[in-house]
Each structure stands twice: as structure tokens, then as C-alpha cells.
C-alpha positions, 0 to 999 in steps of 0.5 A: 525468524519468519515463523516468529513474525508470522506468530506475531500477526495473531493480533488483529488491527481493530478500530478502537474508539473513545479515550481508551489509550491502552487499547489504542496503543495495543492496536498500534503495537499489533500493526507494527508487529504485523508490518515487521513481517511485511518488511521481512519480505525479500524484494528480489532483483528487478527483472529489467528484461520484462520491461526493456527487452533490448536492455538499453537501460543502464542504471547507476547508484543514485539515491532515489530519496534525493534524485528522481530515477527510472521506476525500474530501479525502485521497489517499495520502501520499508516505510511504505510497507509499514504504512500499507500494513497499517492501512490494510490490517490483517484478516484471516477469514474471507469477508466482503469489503466495503465494495462487496468483494471477497477479501482476506489477508492484508487487503487481498482480493480473492481470485478464482484460482485461490479457491476461497469463499466468504467465511473460509479461513486461511493460515498466517503463512497464506496471508503473507504469501498473498501480501508478497504477491500482491505487493509485487503485482502493484509495483509492476503495475506502477512501472507499467503506468509511469513508463519512463517518468522518473520518480523519487522513492516516496512518489513511487511508494504513493503510486504503489499504495494507489495501485494496491488499493484500487487495482491496476485497471482503475488507473488505466487511461480509460478509467483515470484519464487525468492521472495518465495525462499528468504522467504523460506531461510529467506534471508531478503536481497534477499526479498528486491531485489525482491520487484521491480515490474515496468511493467504494460501491458508489459511496464515499468511505471515510477510511478511503478519504484518510488513505487518500490524504495520506497517499498525497502527503507521501507523494508530495512531501514524503510524509508517511504518518497516518492522519489518524495517528494517536496523539497524547495531550498534556493531560495524557488523553488520547486524541486522533 
């Protein structure tokens, strides 16, 4: 099953302009196929001891889409994984992102221990391994960030996208004081207003503007749709 999902990742997530509806639809299908691989990851059990050594937290069976729960109960939803796959795409050759950092796979920031340089290629299996590890790291970063603040599933998802996108260091109290203050005050509207990160290397990036808009919609109203999503008018023309 995994091999089949990996094979389907061969299609690239490319930007296609104009009214080429067929090309746009192919891109959409490729992204959905790749997101299927993401959603196939095993979430595993939450290691409560890593955050609560005294094991004082007692979880109940509560629907996090209807009631806010402790972040330790949560992992990324399948809908969020699909959105993440759409935003990041997949690249098997190490490249420099808009900020100039070596990147590969599904938005994986190359680390020294990866032993990779710009121009190196990785396998589909490696891309999936990087993605799974990065997603788990982002989820743990969110749990450290929010502490005891209860969250809906969609609020947790939006924060995972934030940490995945900008890194845990950039949501620290020193780098994002307003976000951390809103969390301390349990000001959910304030948190939503601080989810906009639109610059890379000191320049505003249009893609990050769209992603921030989507992230805020996820946090505030559980709306996961891509603001750049393809629509077809009455004449059969593709629009964005």
C-alpha cells in the first residue's frame, strides 16, 4: 500500500497559469494523490510522559471538533495533512527556498545530519520519512507553545501549519511576543490575528500571504479550502 502511494508521488505540484483547465486539474489530482501518502502516516500514541511526567492529566473521550481539549490529546487531522500537502508540494532535488535555505521533499529544511547539498536527489521514501518526522516535530512544537490552553481540532491544525511553515523558533516568546501573550490570556481572536507570516528573506511573498489567509480561516472557522482553489464558471473557464 505504501509503495503504491509513494509511486503516485511522481507527479509534481507545479504552478499553472492562464485558462488551461486540463493542466490545473492534473495539478489538483497530483496534489491529492500525494496527500493520500501523507494521510497514510501512522500517528502513533501520544507520549503523555514527555509533557506531563507526573501523569496528572486524565483524558476523556471528547470530540475535539465540538469541544476544546488539551493539546496533548490532538494530532493533525487528515484534512490538515491534505492542506499541508497542497501548500508544500513535493521536490526530490534539494533546492533553495525563497529565503535561500536548502530544502527538499515536502518543505523539509535540510539539516546537517541529512548529509545533503543543493542539487542532491532523494528517494520518494526519504521524502515521506522527512515529512513524517517534520509533522511530528511541528505537533510537539505546538504542544510546547500552547501549554494548557485547550484547543479545537481546527485550531490545533492551524498552529501545526504555522510551526511547520516558520519553525518553532519563530513562534518563541522573543520572536512572536504578541502570539505568546494571546495564548497566555486565552485570547483566541488574538491568536488568530497573529497567524499571518508573509515575509521571507525580508520580502513579502504572495504564496505566504495566501497560506496565512488559509491558516487564519482554518483557525477561526475550520475552513480548510485553498483560497487559490480552482473554480469553473458557467462557460467552463477555470478561475482562481
